[in-house]
RODO-2510 file (C-alpha; in nm, 4 decimals, decimal comma):
residues 153
     n   res          X          Y          Z
     1     m    12,6941    10,5788     9,9343
     2     k    12,6879    10,3416     9,6431
     3     t    12,3910    10,1581     9,5188
     4     w    12,3776     9,8053     9,4848
     5     i    12,4194     9,8258     9,1147
     6     e    12,7274    10,0034     9,1665
     7     k    12,8594     9,7630     9,3894
     8     i    12,7886     9,4877     9,1264
     9     l    12,9050     9,6993     8,8581
    10     p    13,1643     9,9197     9,0266
    11     k    13,2558    10,2441     8,8403
    12     t    13,6147    10,1951     8,9145
    13     i    13,7530     9,8453     8,8997
    14     d    14,0778     9,7950     9,1392
    15     k    14,1807     9,5991     9,4374
    16     t    13,9290     9,7734     9,6831
    17     f    13,6882     9,5375     9,8501
    18     d    13,4518     9,7330    10,0712
    19     g    13,2758     9,4099    10,1964
    20     h    13,2814     9,1943    10,4864
    21     k    13,6303     8,9772    10,4763
    22     i    13,4394     8,6736    10,5181
    23     a    13,2964     8,7147    10,1849
    24     l    13,6482     8,7711    10,0037
    25     y    13,7795     8,4559    10,2172
    26     v    13,4872     8,2521    10,1061
    27     f    13,5362     8,3434     9,7434
    28     y    13,9217     8,2479     9,7558
    29     v    13,7668     7,8925     9,8876
    30     l    13,5275     7,8786     9,6162
    31     t    13,7777     7,9697     9,3676
    32     a    14,0167     7,7101     9,4849
    33     i    13,7232     7,4730     9,4202
    34     t    13,6469     7,5523     9,0866
    35     l    14,0026     7,5188     9,0078
    36     w    14,0026     7,1733     9,1361
    37     r    13,6823     7,0892     8,9443
    38     s    13,7841     7,2215     8,6271
    39     q    14,1033     7,0330     8,6353
    40     h    13,9614     6,6884     8,6919
    41     h    13,7068     6,7417     8,4387
    42     v    13,9739     6,8337     8,1993
    43     f    14,2681     6,5897     8,2766
    44     a    14,0625     6,2684     8,4035
    45     p    14,0597     5,9733     8,1300
    46     d    13,7026     6,0011     8,1550
    47     g    13,6420     6,3702     8,2195
    48     g    13,4911     6,2693     8,5600
    49     a    13,1811     6,1532     8,3854
    50     q    13,1918     5,8066     8,5243
    51     s    13,4394     5,8029     8,8076
    52     i    13,2672     6,1219     8,9850
    53     a    12,9367     6,1810     8,8200
    54     t    12,8240     5,8115     8,8073
    55     i    12,7421     5,8259     8,4355
    56     p    12,7591     5,4331     8,3453
    57     l    12,9980     5,5109     8,0346
    58     d    13,0690     5,1351     8,0348
    59     t    12,7041     5,0793     7,9348
    60     f    12,7281     5,3330     7,6304
    61     s    12,8569     5,2471     7,2869
    62     k    13,1939     5,3773     7,2497
    63     a    13,1344     5,6453     7,0466
    64     c    12,8494     5,7705     7,2779
    65     a    13,0911     5,7493     7,5883
    66     q    13,3692     5,9177     7,3712
    67     a    13,0954     6,2015     7,3342
    68     v    13,0099     6,2239     7,7090
    69     i    13,3656     6,2584     7,7979
    70     g    13,4592     6,4946     7,5072
    71     a    13,1486     6,7199     7,6719
    72     f    13,2772     6,6881     8,0165
    73     s    13,6056     6,7834     7,9091
    74     l    13,4647     7,0923     7,7474
    75     w    13,2605     7,1363     8,0508
    76     g    13,5942     7,1278     8,2653
    77     l    13,7361     7,4001     7,9752
    78     s    13,4869     7,6341     8,0573
    79     q    13,5309     7,6085     8,4475
    80     l    13,8792     7,6424     8,4152
    81     i    13,8253     7,9936     8,2157
    82     t    13,5854     8,0809     8,5191
    83     a    13,8355     7,9910     8,7764
    84     i    14,1110     8,1711     8,5707
    85     l    13,8354     8,4850     8,5777
    86     y    13,7742     8,4438     8,9618
    87     v    14,1566     8,4294     9,0205
    88     i    14,2084     8,7467     8,8573
    89     v    13,9646     8,9144     9,0480
    90     a    14,0965     8,7758     9,3820
    91     i    14,4243     8,8865     9,3035
    92     r    14,3783     9,2057     9,1040
    93     y    14,0268     9,3231     9,0682
    94     r    13,8623     9,2426     9,3980
    95     a    13,6028     9,5355     9,3629
    96     l    13,4233     9,2572     9,1161
    97     v    13,3732     9,0034     9,3937
    98     p    12,9840     9,0872     9,4384
    99     l    12,9367     9,0519     9,0517
   100     m    13,1395     8,7064     9,0642
   101     y    12,9035     8,6183     9,3472
   102     l    12,5842     8,6914     9,1169
   103     l    12,7105     8,5090     8,8235
   104     m    12,7974     8,1964     9,0517
   105     i    12,4354     8,2007     9,1702
   106     f    12,2996     8,2167     8,8330
   107     e    12,5396     7,9084     8,6917
   108     y    12,4780     7,7115     9,0207
   109     t    12,0853     7,7815     9,0165
   110     f    12,0815     7,6802     8,6460
   111     r    12,2922     7,3768     8,7115
   112     a    12,0528     7,2892     9,0029
   113     t    11,7240     7,3482     8,8165
   114     y    11,7092     7,3784     8,4237
   115     m    11,9885     7,1031     8,3300
   116     p    11,8252     6,8275     8,5321
   117     a    11,4688     6,9194     8,4262
   118     f    11,5494     6,9691     8,0734
   119     k    11,8946     6,8086     7,9976
   120     s    11,9449     6,5168     8,2369
   121     i    12,1816     6,2190     8,1842
   122     p    12,1590     5,8932     8,3461
   123     t    12,3612     5,8364     8,6333
   124     a    12,4263     5,5258     8,8673
   125     g    12,4272     5,7762     9,1950
   126     t    12,4184     6,0773     9,2779
   127     a    12,7395     6,3446     9,1868
   128     p    12,8706     6,5298     9,4387
   129     g    12,8144     6,8187     9,1773
   130     a    12,4533     6,7814     9,2184
   131     i    12,4930     6,7251     9,6015
   132     s    12,6808     7,0726     9,6190
   133     n    12,4759     7,2779     9,3789
   134     l    12,1933     7,4262     9,6882
   135     p    12,4626     7,4651     9,9483
   136     i    12,6830     7,6576     9,6912
   137     i    12,4178     7,8726     9,5926
   138     v    12,2839     7,9643     9,9466
   139     i    12,6728     8,0206    10,0410
   140     a    12,6858     8,2342     9,7348
   141     l    12,3781     8,4282     9,8010
   142     v    12,4826     8,5051    10,1656
   143     m    12,8288     8,6072    10,0536
   144     l    12,6847     8,8206     9,7948
   145     i    12,4907     8,9894    10,0600
   146     l    12,7978     9,0143    10,2779
   147     s    13,0255     9,1442     9,9919
   148     m    12,7764     9,4337     9,9105
   149     r    12,7726     9,5493    10,2952
   150     s    13,0362     9,8123    10,3469
   151     t    13,2638     9,7797    10,6491
   152     k    13,3697    10,1465    10,5875
   153     p    13,1821    10,4605    10,6943
***
């Protein structure tokens, strides 16, 4: 019987996934969402800053708006790298799905708590990303638990 540490950091990293299948299917969905979000931040003219996150770029100086757009594009690039890692895990290294859920919980918890408290950006409304943080944390936590519960005797 594997310990929880061995399930998060398996000794053998392969296509084996011993957790509940729903945790794997939800991982696929969250991977697709991460891919979509990342490409929008990378390719949208405003990096999604105003069109999605409701940051009032039109009230900023041109240089300030460009800095925000650049930051959002870089954030999109980091999301794309994460999404590519998720795709690799989903296709080839499913034994790492519990670790990916743990990292997802860490990322979204940090987004939902630290960033708004200490690094907030003024917005004209509530961004979908801000609304989705808590549900994704809860979903990832439940899926982490399910991904670590072996379905094999």
